[in-house]
N, C-alpha and C positions, 0 to 999 in steps of 0.2 A: 256771690250769695254763698255760704255754707252748705257743704252737700255730705251730711254724716253716711257713712257706709252701712250699707241694708245689704246681708246674705241672701241670695236667690235661690232658689232651687233648679237643678238641672233634668233634664231628661236625658236618656243612653238611646243613641237612635245611629243607626248606620246608613251611612249613604257614600257615593264616591270612593268606595271602597274602606273607607276610617270608620270607626267609633265615636261619633263625638257627645257630647257634652253640653248639652245648651238648654236655654230657653226661650219661649216666641217674643218677638220683638215688641208683641202690645204692652206686656206685663213690662219690658222694662224703658219703654217709655212710657208709661203711664208712673211707672215708680220717677224720673228725671221728671218731664212736666208735671204731674199731678201730686206727687209728695215730695220732690225739692231734694230728694237722697241719690245716691250715689251707690245704683248696684252693682255686685258682685259678684259673679257666677260659682256655687258653689259645686266642685265636679264631684259625681256622685259614687262617690271608692267606699262609702259606708264605714266599718272600723279600722282604717287604715288614717283616715282624719280624727287631729283634735280636734275636739268641733269647741270645746270650752276654749282654747286658746280662738279659737276663730270667734268666738260669742265675747271673747272679752275684749278685741278689736273691731266688731262692728257693733251699731245702734239700734239696728233692728231684723229681723228675718221676712223674707215674704215667698211664701210657698203656693206656686202658682199652678195653673190647670194642666191640664192636658191628655191627648186620647188617649193612654194609657189606665188602668184604674189599679188599686191595693190589690196585692194579691190576697186573695180568701182564706190562704193559709195562716195568716196574721189576725185573724180573727172570725176560726171556726167558717170559715164559707165554703161553697162549692167553686173548686180550683178547677172547673170547665173551659175551655177554649173559646167557646161562646160568652162568659164574662172577663176574657181579655178584649186587650191585649192588657199586658202583666210590662214592669219593667221595675225586677228585684231590687238592683243596685240604688234606684232612685229607694225605692223601699227603706233599705236597706240603713239612708244615710237622711230623710225626711223625718221618720221617724222618733228617733232618736233628738235629733237637731232641734224638734218643735219639744220633745219635752223639755230637751237642758235651756231653753230661752224659755219657758215656762217658768221654770225654777228657779231662774238666774234672772227674771224680769226684762228682760227683751221685750219690745213692742213684737207682736206677730199679725202680721195678715197672712191667713190661709183663703187661697181664692179654688174654687169648682174641685179639682184633685185635693187640692188644698184642705178646704173642710173637711173630707173623707179621711185624707191620711191625720188628722187633729182629732178627727175622733177614735178612729183605730188606736192610734198613739195614745192615748187616754182610757185605751178598754173597750171601746163601744166596738157596735156590729157595723155591715152597710147592709142594705135591701139592695139586690141587683134587677135592673130591665124593670123596672117599678112601673113601665108604664102598661105591664100588663095586670099588677093589681088591680083589682075590682074598686072602681070609683076612684082611680087615678088618673090625674092627667096625664096626658101624655109631653113631658118634660122636655123632647128630644127636638133638636133643632131640626128645622122644615129644612125637607132635600130643595138643594139650590146652590147653583157655582157659584153665587153673589153672596160672598163674606157678609155684609152688610143683611141683608135677607133672614141670612143664618141667626146672625146674633144682632136682630131685632130684638127692641124694651118690649114687649106685649105680655106678660107674666104679673098679676097682680100677686101680692103679698104683704101681710100686715105684721108691721114691727112692732113689737110689746111693749105698753106700756110699761118708763121704771127702767127700761131696759139699755144695755152702754149704747144701740145702735138711735135707740129713740132718743137719746143726746146727741146726735151726729144727724140725724133726716127729721126729727120728730115721730111719734107715735102715730101709728094708723097706717091705709093701707098707703102704696106706693106701687109701681110697675118698673118692673128689673127684665133681663136679659139670662133667663134662667136655661143653662141647655144642661143635659146629664140623663143618662142611663139610671146612674144609679143616687142612690139617698142614703143616710141616716137611718140606722131601724133603733137600737138602741142603744140611747146617750149616752157616751162615754162618762166616765165619772170625773166631775169637776166640772161639768161641760153644763150651760144651762139654753134654753131655749132663747134665742136672740126675735126673729121673723118665721113665718107659715105660711106655704101658698094654701089657695083656699083648699085645695083637697088635702090640708093638713099636714103634707109635705116640710119636713124642715128644710127651712132656706138658711138659716143663721144661726151661729150661735156663740158662745162668748165664754171664757173660764173663770170661773164664779172665784171672787177674791183674790182678782190676779195682782201682781204688782205692778201691773203695764197693760196697756193697751193689747188686749189677747183673741180677736174675733176671727168667725170662720163665717164666708158667705158661699153663698151654692153657686150662684150670678156671676157676673161676667162684670165689673165696671171698670178694666183694664181697658175696655173694647170702646165704651165712649165717654171713657174720661176729659177729652178736650170738650164735649159738645152737651153734655149730659151734668145737669145741676148734680144729680143724687151720684152719677158715679165719682163726681169729682169731688163729693165732700167727704166720701170715706177715704180716698187716698188723701186730701188733705188733711180729718183724722189722724191718720196714720203716721205721717211726716211728721206733724205737731209731738205726737208720739215720742217717734224717733230722736226729734232733737231735743226734747226737753229730758230724754235718758244721756243723751250725749252731753247737756249740759252737767246735769247729776255727776256724770261720773269726771268730767273737768273742773266741776266745782271738788269730788272729793280727791284730787290729785293736788287742787293748789292746795287742800287744807294739808294734808298729810306731807308738803313740802314747806 
């Protein structure tokens, strides 16, 4: 089966006396099993990377979740220790990668931290510790050593009628596993809301008039991609968009020969 290449963001971590550029296996497994693509890890080297060359070679971009948060200096927020941890090397790579992918019409799926990076990349801001806001739900993961409990599907969101994701899931309510301390505050330019939590928190966005699939979700479809139909659907939609982009590129090359 054809496996087009998809660029995947990486976190910079320190362990075993080395600096690692890594991504959690759940995202990579979901890319292979759910989207049917070949994930390629992009090291977080910022402007040392030729991102245009990268995007000429891949047919999709997936921006993963992470324990770290986008550095508040990038959107005028409070860069306190309490709002961390931070990963500035990742920020310096993912934000320009997101903008270039959208400009070039390369399919994009941004998950958890990824939706927040997408929003900041397009000029938006983030709200921190949103569980402290009056009237807000507690969107944080429950305290547990059991990952299945932490990533349990329990939160209700509403998909907007006529939205991109309504074409994936259908409009109306659905349950997701949304686990986060931060969320979109001011929406970035060119973004539109796709889904809301019951407290009004933005749970999904898409890029207006995008040339290809360009969606961000605050929840974690990668965790249950093999057992939850909604989680599988979004990766299937992303994979289909990636293959469509790959076919269009192949057709353009053939026409030029």
